[in-house]
N, CA, C and O of each residue as an XYZ file, in Angstrom:
528
protein
N     120.947    100.156     68.319
C     120.327    101.420     68.605
C     121.344    102.302     69.337
O     121.993    101.869     70.289
N     121.464    103.528     68.875
C     122.408    104.463     69.490
C     121.837    105.057     70.771
O     120.625    105.221     70.913
N     122.732    105.374     71.695
C     122.322    106.033     72.933
C     121.855    107.443     72.601
O     122.406    108.087     71.708
N     120.838    107.927     73.317
C     120.375    109.298     73.046
C     121.487    110.304     73.314
O     122.297    110.141     74.227
N     121.499    111.338     72.498
C     122.503    112.387     72.640
C     122.223    113.193     73.910
O     121.075    113.545     74.183
N     123.270    113.485     74.685
C     123.127    114.296     75.899
C     123.106    115.765     75.483
O     124.014    116.242     74.803
N     122.074    116.462     75.895
C     121.956    117.881     75.554
C     122.242    118.721     76.783
O     121.791    118.401     77.884
N     122.975    119.773     76.597
C     123.231    120.725     77.668
C     122.021    121.641     77.782
O     121.344    121.910     76.791
N     121.754    122.115     78.985
C     120.654    123.051     79.163
C     121.094    124.143     80.121
O     122.039    123.985     80.894
N     120.394    125.227     80.048
C     120.726    126.384     80.871
C     119.917    126.369     82.162
O     118.693    126.249     82.133
N     120.595    126.489     83.277
C     119.895    126.587     84.554
C     119.223    127.949     84.717
O     118.464    128.162     85.662
N     119.502    128.861     83.799
C     118.892    130.189     83.868
C     117.470    130.196     83.317
O     116.772    131.203     83.432
N     117.034    129.101     82.725
C     115.677    129.028     82.196
C     114.715    128.770     83.348
O     114.901    127.843     84.136
N     113.688    129.604     83.432
C     112.699    129.426     84.495
C     111.315    129.791     83.972
O     111.172    130.572     83.031
N     110.309    129.211     84.600
C     108.935    129.512     84.238
C     108.604    130.931     84.697
O     108.897    131.295     85.836
N     108.004    131.726     83.835
C     107.636    133.102     84.151
C     106.164    133.183     84.564
O     105.836    133.787     85.585
N     105.283    132.577     83.772
C     103.849    132.609     84.080
C     103.149    131.488     83.330
O     103.690    130.907     82.389
N     101.957    131.208     83.764
C     101.089    130.302     83.027
C      99.667    130.841     83.135
O      99.306    131.483     84.122
N      98.875    130.575     82.121
C      97.502    131.061     82.099
C      96.591    129.989     82.689
O      96.665    128.817     82.321
N      95.740    130.412     83.600
C      94.797    129.519     84.257
C      93.389    129.926     83.827
O      92.943    131.043     84.093
N      92.707    129.016     83.169
C      91.328    129.276     82.728
C      90.391    129.197     83.929
O      90.515    128.302     84.765
N      89.455    130.136     84.008
C      88.514    130.175     85.131
C      87.181    130.722     84.654
O      87.130    131.609     83.801
N      86.104    130.189     85.210
C      84.781    130.712     84.865
C      84.562    132.081     85.507
O      83.785    132.888     84.996
N      85.234    132.344     86.608
C      85.200    133.642     87.291
C      86.616    133.910     87.787
O      87.018    133.424     88.844
N      87.370    134.692     87.010
C      88.782    134.905     87.341
C      88.960    135.581     88.692
O      89.940    135.313     89.388
N      88.038    136.445     89.076
C      88.143    137.110     90.384
C      87.981    136.099     91.513
O      88.745    136.115     92.479
N      86.990    135.224     91.394
C      86.755    134.218     92.435
C      87.935    133.266     92.551
O      88.374    132.960     93.660
N      88.454    132.794     91.428
C      89.561    131.835     91.463
C      90.851    132.470     91.967
O      91.550    131.880     92.790
N      91.173    133.664     91.482
C      92.404    134.333     91.909
C      92.334    134.700     93.392
O      93.311    134.525     94.121
N      91.199    135.202     93.836
C      91.028    135.578     95.239
C      91.038    134.348     96.142
O      91.584    134.398     97.244
N      90.448    133.258     95.697
C      90.476    131.999     96.438
C      91.926    131.637     96.765
O      92.243    131.310     97.908
N      92.803    131.696     95.763
C      94.204    131.326     95.955
C      94.934    132.321     96.857
O      95.653    131.917     97.771
N      94.753    133.618     96.604
C      95.493    134.609     97.396
C      95.079    134.577     98.864
O      95.919    134.720     99.753
N      93.787    134.391     99.117
C      93.332    134.343    100.509
C      93.787    133.067    101.204
O      94.229    133.109    102.352
N      93.684    131.950    100.524
C      94.070    130.671    101.120
C      95.569    130.619    101.400
O      95.995    130.106    102.434
N      96.374    131.157    100.467
C      97.827    131.094    100.587
C      98.435    132.356    101.207
O      99.653    132.441    101.360
N      97.609    133.325    101.562
C      98.088    134.589    102.141
C      99.087    135.276    101.208
O     100.183    135.656    101.620
N      98.685    135.426     99.950
C      99.509    136.072     98.925
C      99.000    137.483     98.684
O      97.883    137.814     99.082
N      99.809    138.325     98.032
C      99.330    139.669     97.668
C      98.097    139.582     96.771
O      97.900    138.594     96.065
N      97.275    140.625     96.807
C      96.075    140.675     95.976
C      96.425    140.480     94.501
O      97.511    140.866     94.068
N      95.518    139.887     93.729
C      95.746    139.732     92.290
C      95.888    141.099     91.620
O      95.270    142.078     92.039
N      96.712    141.147     90.576
C      96.977    142.395     89.860
C      96.400    142.285     88.451
O      96.746    141.365     87.710
N      95.511    143.230     88.073
C      94.962    143.193     86.713
C      96.038    143.518     85.687
O      96.912    144.354     85.914
N      95.949    142.836     84.560
C      96.856    143.089     83.447
C      96.191    142.660     82.158
O      96.171    141.474     81.829
N      95.643    143.625     81.421
C      94.896    143.267     80.223
C      93.664    142.472     80.616
O      92.888    142.896     81.473
N      93.489    141.322     79.990
C      92.320    140.491     80.309
C      92.600    139.507     81.434
O      91.761    138.661     81.743
N      93.759    139.610     82.043
C      94.169    138.660     83.081
C      94.154    139.268     84.472
O      94.179    140.488     84.636
N      94.111    138.397     85.468
C      94.347    138.758     86.862
C      95.541    137.915     87.295
O      95.444    136.689     87.343
N      96.651    138.549     87.608
C      97.892    137.837     87.913
C      98.074    137.672     89.417
O      97.931    138.618     90.192
N      98.393    136.440     89.802
C      98.724    136.125     91.184
C     100.203    135.757     91.199
O     100.621    134.789     90.563
N     100.992    136.547     91.937
C     102.428    136.280     92.000
C     102.744    135.333     93.147
O     102.321    135.542     94.284
N     103.497    134.287     92.824
C     103.935    133.323     93.827
C     105.288    133.752     94.386
O     105.904    134.687     93.875
N     105.744    133.082     95.420
C     106.976    133.456     96.105
C     108.219    133.429     95.245
O     109.185    134.128     95.552
N     108.232    132.653     94.183
C     109.419    132.558     93.334
C     109.338    133.456     92.103
O     110.141    133.322     91.180
N     108.369    134.372     92.089
C     108.239    135.319     90.985
C     107.379    134.835     89.832
O     107.040    135.630     88.954
N     107.018    133.571     89.803
C     106.129    133.041     88.769
C     104.727    133.586     89.019
O     104.307    133.715     90.169
N     104.005    133.904     87.955
C     102.620    134.340     88.132
C     101.666    133.337     87.500
O     101.953    132.719     86.475
N     100.521    133.204     88.156
C      99.390    132.485     87.587
C      98.467    133.566     87.063
O      97.929    134.358     87.838
N      98.280    133.604     85.755
C      97.484    134.636     85.115
C      96.096    134.068     84.812
O      95.921    133.286     83.878
N      95.121    134.473     85.614
C      93.760    133.960     85.482
C      93.044    134.668     84.339
O      93.035    135.896     84.253
N      92.443    133.863     83.463
C      91.680    134.369     82.324
C      90.264    133.828     82.424
O      90.054    132.634     82.638
N      89.305    134.715     82.267
C      87.904    134.288     82.342
C      87.500    133.648     81.017
O      87.678    134.226     79.945
N      86.953    132.440     81.120
C      86.530    131.704     79.942
C      85.190    131.028     80.235
O      84.825    130.873     81.400
N      84.453    130.624     79.198
C      83.204    129.894     79.442
C      83.512    128.564     80.132
O      84.596    128.006     79.964
N      82.564    128.070     80.899
C      82.753    126.813     81.637
C      83.175    125.679     80.708
O      83.971    124.825     81.101
N      82.659    125.659     79.496
C      82.995    124.583     78.554
C      84.464    124.618     78.126
O      84.995    123.621     77.637
N      85.122    125.777     78.312
C      86.527    125.917     77.923
C      87.490    125.635     79.073
O      88.704    125.619     78.866
N      86.972    125.414     80.279
C      87.834    125.126     81.419
C      88.084    123.625     81.471
O      87.165    122.839     81.698
N      89.313    123.246     81.263
C      89.728    121.844     81.347
C      90.585    121.724     82.598
O      91.695    122.255     82.631
N      90.096    121.037     83.633
C      90.815    120.987     84.907
C      92.274    120.574     84.753
O      92.603    119.592     84.088
N      93.128    121.354     85.388
C      94.565    121.113     85.404
C      94.994    120.851     86.845
O      94.227    121.073     87.782
N      96.212    120.382     87.009
C      96.770    120.136     88.342
C      97.863    121.156     88.595
O      98.783    121.304     87.791
N      97.760    121.863     89.721
C      98.764    122.842     90.133
C      99.239    122.454     91.528
O      98.454    122.441     92.476
N     100.523    122.139     91.651
C     101.094    121.715     92.930
C     102.000    122.820     93.468
O     102.787    123.411     92.729
N     101.876    123.086     94.762
C     102.634    124.147     95.417
C     103.446    123.558     96.556
O     102.886    122.987     97.492
N     104.762    123.694     96.481
C     105.633    123.231     97.553
C     105.680    124.339     98.599
O     106.020    125.480     98.287
N     105.340    124.000     99.838
C     105.260    124.987    100.919
C     106.053    124.487    102.122
O     106.352    123.298    102.236
N     106.384    125.406    103.006
C     107.076    125.025    104.242
C     106.100    124.291    105.161
O     104.889    124.313    104.944
N     106.639    123.649    106.178
C     105.790    122.964    107.166
C     104.823    123.953    107.826
O     103.639    123.658    107.984
N     105.336    125.126    108.208
C     104.481    126.136    108.850
C     103.388    126.631    107.910
O     102.232    126.767    108.312
N     103.758    126.902    106.644
C     102.754    127.338    105.672
C     101.730    126.245    105.423
O     100.546    126.536    105.257
N     102.169    124.989    105.395
C     101.236    123.884    105.226
C     100.189    123.921    106.338
O      98.992    123.804    106.079
N     100.655    124.084    107.581
C      99.722    124.128    108.715
C      98.726    125.274    108.575
O      97.534    125.099    108.825
N      99.216    126.450    108.175
C      98.334    127.618    108.030
C      97.323    127.407    106.904
O      96.130    127.652    107.080
N      97.806    126.951    105.747
C      96.914    126.757    104.605
C      95.909    125.651    104.904
O      94.718    125.799    104.633
N      96.383    124.557    105.454
C      95.471    123.462    105.789
C      94.426    123.933    106.801
O      93.259    123.551    106.711
N      94.840    124.760    107.763
C      93.890    125.320    108.729
C      92.802    126.128    108.043
O      91.633    126.039    108.420
N      93.175    126.919    107.033
C      92.181    127.705    106.286
C      91.250    126.789    105.490
O      90.051    127.049    105.390
N      91.806    125.726    104.930
C      90.992    124.757    104.188
C      89.931    124.165    105.114
O      88.758    124.079    104.751
N      90.349    123.762    106.301
C      89.425    123.173    107.275
C      88.397    124.205    107.727
O      87.204    123.906    107.772
N      88.849    125.431    108.065
C      87.939    126.501    108.505
C      86.844    126.770    107.486
O      85.693    127.006    107.852
N      87.200    126.735    106.212
C      86.242    127.048    105.147
C      85.411    125.840    104.726
O      84.533    125.950    103.870
N      85.691    124.692    105.327
C      84.934    123.500    104.982
C      85.206    123.001    103.577
O      84.333    122.398    102.953
N      86.419    123.249    103.065
C      86.787    122.810    101.723
C      87.136    121.323    101.774
O      87.991    120.898    102.551
N      86.472    120.556    100.949
C      86.760    119.122    100.901
C      88.190    118.941    100.392
O      88.607    119.591     99.433
N      88.933    118.050    101.049
C      90.322    117.807    100.637
C      90.680    116.347    100.865
O      90.091    115.657    101.696
N      91.661    115.907    100.103
C      91.991    114.491    100.067
C      93.486    114.264    100.245
O      94.306    115.128     99.934
N      93.821    113.075    100.754
C      95.212    112.684    100.950
C      95.826    112.120     99.669
O      97.038    111.923     99.589
N      94.992    111.866     98.680
C      95.474    111.258     97.440
C      94.848    111.955     96.231
O      93.758    112.518     96.330
N      95.542    111.916     95.089
C      95.029    112.619     93.909
C      93.763    112.006     93.318
O      93.060    112.668     92.555
N      93.467    110.781     93.650
C      92.250    110.144     93.135
C      91.025    110.477     93.986
O      89.910    110.057     93.677
N      91.243    111.227     95.047
C      90.173    111.684     95.931
C      89.424    110.515     96.578
O      88.195    110.514     96.651
N      90.188    109.520     97.047
C      89.560    108.365     97.691
C      89.685    108.399     99.212
O      88.928    107.726     99.910
N      90.641    109.181     99.731
C      90.848    109.262    101.181
C      90.874    110.728    101.608
O      91.745    111.490    101.188
N      89.923    111.113    102.437
C      89.873    112.495    102.913
C      91.043    112.795    103.854
O      91.585    111.897    104.498
N      91.421    114.076    103.920
C      92.444    114.504    104.862
C      93.769    114.806    104.203
O      93.816    115.293    103.074
N      94.855    114.514    104.919
C      96.198    114.798    104.419
C      97.030    113.515    104.372
O      96.774    112.550    105.092
N      98.025    113.546    103.503
C      99.014    112.481    103.437
C     100.165    112.907    104.346
O     100.605    114.056    104.293
N     100.646    112.003    105.166
C     101.775    112.309    106.054
C     102.629    111.053    106.135
O     102.362    110.151    106.929
N     103.667    111.011    105.296
C     104.521    109.840    105.249
C     105.956    110.246    104.942
O     106.311    111.415    105.092
N     106.777    109.306    104.517
C     108.184    109.591    104.226
C     108.375    110.616    103.117
O     109.437    111.227    103.003
N     107.341    110.801    102.299
C     107.446    111.783    101.213
C     106.958    113.162    101.650
O     106.823    114.057    100.816
N     106.693    113.347    102.937
C     106.224    114.630    103.442
C     104.713    114.654    103.568
O     104.037    113.636    103.421
N     104.204    115.842    103.845
C     102.762    116.003    103.972
C     102.204    116.605    102.696
O     102.892    117.336    101.983
N     100.953    116.288    102.419
C     100.311    116.841    101.242
C      98.815    116.694    101.327
O      98.297    115.826    102.030
N      98.121    117.553    100.600
C      96.671    117.437    100.477
C      96.245    118.029     99.141
O      96.913    118.907     98.596
N      95.135    117.540     98.628
C      94.582    117.930     97.337
C      93.198    118.529     97.548
O      92.444    118.072     98.406
N      92.864    119.551     96.764
C      91.556    120.188     96.856
C      91.267    120.884     95.544
O      92.158    121.034     94.709
N      90.023    121.311     95.355
C      89.612    121.950     94.106
C      89.455    123.449     94.291
O      89.041    123.920     95.350
N      89.794    124.193     93.242
C      89.534    125.632     93.269
C      88.149    125.884     92.673
O      87.513    124.939     92.208
N      87.660    127.131     92.672
C      86.299    127.396     92.178
C      86.052    126.988     90.726
O      84.910    126.724     90.350
N      87.107    126.931     89.902
C      86.936    126.545     88.497
C      87.050    125.034     88.296
O      86.838    124.534     87.192
N      87.386    124.309     89.366
C      87.504    122.857     89.258
C      88.914    122.353     89.024
O      89.107    121.166     88.764
N      89.921    123.248     89.111
C      91.310    122.812     88.972
C      91.734    122.070     90.237
O      91.270    122.368     91.337
N      92.624    121.101     90.054
C      93.129    120.297     91.156
C      94.345    120.991     91.753
O      95.383    121.099     91.100
N      94.222    121.460     92.987
C      95.335    122.108     93.668
C      95.920    121.147     94.688
O      95.209    120.338     95.283
N      97.215    121.250     94.877
C      97.914    120.406     95.842
C      98.907    121.268     96.599
O      99.600    122.100     96.013
N      98.969    121.061     97.910
C     100.067    121.630     98.689
C     100.864    120.455     99.215
O     100.296    119.456     99.655
N     102.188    120.578     99.170
C     103.059    119.519     99.635
C     104.279    120.125    100.313
O     104.693    121.239     99.993
N     104.841    119.387    101.242
C     105.992    119.907    101.982
C     107.325    119.430    101.441
O     108.366    119.975    101.808
N     107.321    118.432    100.585
C     108.551    117.932     99.949
C     108.265    117.551     98.518
O     107.178    117.075     98.191
N     109.255    117.764     97.662
C     109.098    117.386     96.250
C     109.330    115.916     96.080
O     109.243    115.402     94.964
Protein backbone atom coordinates (compact mmCIF):
# COMPACT_ATOMS: atom_id res chain seq x y z
CA UNK A 1 0.00 0.00 0.00
CA UNK A 2 1.37 3.40 -0.98
CA UNK A 3 1.70 6.23 1.51
CA UNK A 4 -0.95 8.93 1.07
CA UNK A 5 0.15 11.84 -1.07
CA UNK A 6 1.01 15.00 0.90
CA UNK A 7 -1.10 17.91 -0.30
CA UNK A 8 -0.14 21.52 0.13
CA UNK A 9 -2.81 23.86 1.44
CA UNK A 10 -3.20 27.58 1.73
CA UNK A 11 -3.15 29.18 5.15
CA UNK A 12 -5.19 31.98 3.59
CA UNK A 13 -8.30 29.78 3.57
CA UNK A 14 -10.64 30.67 6.40
CA UNK A 15 -14.25 30.10 7.36
CA UNK A 16 -16.42 33.10 6.42
CA UNK A 17 -19.85 32.09 7.75
CA UNK A 18 -22.08 29.18 8.54
CA UNK A 19 -25.86 28.96 8.61
CA UNK A 20 -27.48 28.09 11.92
CA UNK A 21 -31.02 26.74 11.78
CA UNK A 22 -33.32 28.15 14.47
CA UNK A 23 -37.02 27.99 15.25
CA UNK A 24 -36.81 31.69 16.20
CA UNK A 25 -33.77 33.35 14.64
CA UNK A 26 -34.22 36.51 16.73
CA UNK A 27 -34.28 34.57 20.00
CA UNK A 28 -31.27 32.43 19.10
CA UNK A 29 -29.15 35.27 17.68
CA UNK A 30 -29.97 37.58 20.60
CA UNK A 31 -29.27 34.79 23.11
CA UNK A 32 -25.72 34.51 21.73
CA UNK A 33 -25.03 38.25 21.40
CA UNK A 34 -26.24 39.00 24.92
CA UNK A 35 -24.45 36.06 26.53
CA UNK A 36 -21.17 36.76 24.71
CA UNK A 37 -21.46 40.58 24.74
CA UNK A 38 -21.28 40.77 20.93
CA UNK A 39 -22.68 43.45 18.60
CA UNK A 40 -26.39 43.18 17.81
CA UNK A 41 -27.33 40.75 15.02
CA UNK A 42 -27.45 42.30 11.54
CA UNK A 43 -30.29 41.41 9.14
CA UNK A 44 -29.27 40.23 5.71
CA UNK A 45 -31.91 38.76 3.45
CA UNK A 46 -33.58 35.94 5.34
CA UNK A 47 -30.72 35.72 7.83
CA UNK A 48 -29.68 37.41 11.05
CA UNK A 49 -25.87 37.53 11.16
CA UNK A 50 -23.87 37.47 14.38
CA UNK A 51 -20.25 38.49 13.84
CA UNK A 52 -17.64 36.81 16.02
CA UNK A 53 -14.29 38.32 16.99
CA UNK A 54 -12.42 36.70 14.09
CA UNK A 55 -14.80 38.03 11.43
CA UNK A 56 -16.71 34.76 10.98
CA UNK A 57 -20.49 35.16 11.08
CA UNK A 58 -23.16 32.80 12.30
CA UNK A 59 -26.09 33.43 9.98
CA UNK A 60 -29.31 32.44 11.74
CA UNK A 61 -32.11 31.19 9.50
CA UNK A 62 -35.62 30.59 10.76
CA UNK A 63 -36.81 27.07 10.01
CA UNK A 64 -39.57 24.76 11.29
CA UNK A 65 -38.67 22.85 14.46
CA UNK A 66 -38.60 19.59 12.47
CA UNK A 67 -35.79 21.03 10.31
CA UNK A 68 -33.53 21.97 13.24
CA UNK A 69 -30.92 19.27 13.73
CA UNK A 70 -28.83 20.14 16.81
CA UNK A 71 -25.24 21.00 16.00
CA UNK A 72 -22.22 21.66 18.21
CA UNK A 73 -20.63 25.12 18.18
CA UNK A 74 -17.49 25.61 20.28
CA UNK A 75 -16.09 29.05 21.10
CA UNK A 76 -12.54 29.55 22.34
CA UNK A 77 -12.55 32.48 24.78
CA UNK A 78 -10.07 34.16 27.10
CA UNK A 79 -10.04 33.35 30.82
CA UNK A 80 -11.69 36.71 31.58
CA UNK A 81 -14.37 36.21 28.92
CA UNK A 82 -15.00 32.71 30.25
CA UNK A 83 -15.66 34.17 33.71
CA UNK A 84 -18.02 36.82 32.31
CA UNK A 85 -19.94 34.41 30.07
CA UNK A 86 -20.16 31.74 32.75
CA UNK A 87 -21.42 34.41 35.17
CA UNK A 88 -24.22 35.29 32.73
CA UNK A 89 -25.07 31.59 32.32
CA UNK A 90 -25.39 31.24 36.10
CA UNK A 91 -27.35 34.52 36.47
CA UNK A 92 -29.88 33.37 33.87
CA UNK A 93 -30.22 29.93 35.42
CA UNK A 94 -29.08 28.22 32.21
CA UNK A 95 -28.34 24.56 32.81
CA UNK A 96 -24.73 23.78 31.90
CA UNK A 97 -22.44 20.81 32.05
CA UNK A 98 -18.75 20.01 32.43
CA UNK A 99 -18.97 17.31 29.78
CA UNK A 100 -20.58 16.99 26.34
CA UNK A 101 -22.72 14.05 27.44
CA UNK A 102 -24.40 16.30 30.01
CA UNK A 103 -23.69 13.97 32.93
CA UNK A 104 -21.89 16.41 35.26
CA UNK A 105 -23.23 19.90 35.94
CA UNK A 106 -20.88 22.88 36.10
CA UNK A 107 -17.55 23.50 34.40
CA UNK A 108 -14.55 21.41 33.46
CA UNK A 109 -11.30 22.75 34.93
CA UNK A 110 -8.28 20.59 34.22
CA UNK A 111 -5.02 20.46 32.24
CA UNK A 112 -7.00 21.07 29.05
CA UNK A 113 -8.36 24.38 30.38
CA UNK A 114 -11.83 25.33 31.47
CA UNK A 115 -14.99 24.60 29.56
CA UNK A 116 -18.73 24.29 29.85
CA UNK A 117 -21.56 23.12 27.59
CA UNK A 118 -25.09 24.51 27.34
CA UNK A 119 -28.02 24.67 24.92
CA UNK A 120 -29.25 27.61 22.90
CA UNK A 121 -33.00 28.28 22.36
CA UNK A 122 -33.05 26.07 19.23
CA UNK A 123 -31.38 23.16 21.03
CA UNK A 124 -27.88 23.54 19.57
CA UNK A 125 -25.00 22.46 21.80
CA UNK A 126 -22.81 25.45 22.64
CA UNK A 127 -19.44 25.20 24.33
CA UNK A 128 -17.07 27.79 25.70
CA UNK A 129 -13.49 26.72 26.32
CA UNK A 130 -10.29 28.47 27.29
CA UNK A 131 -7.86 26.21 25.39
CA UNK A 132 -8.09 24.26 22.17
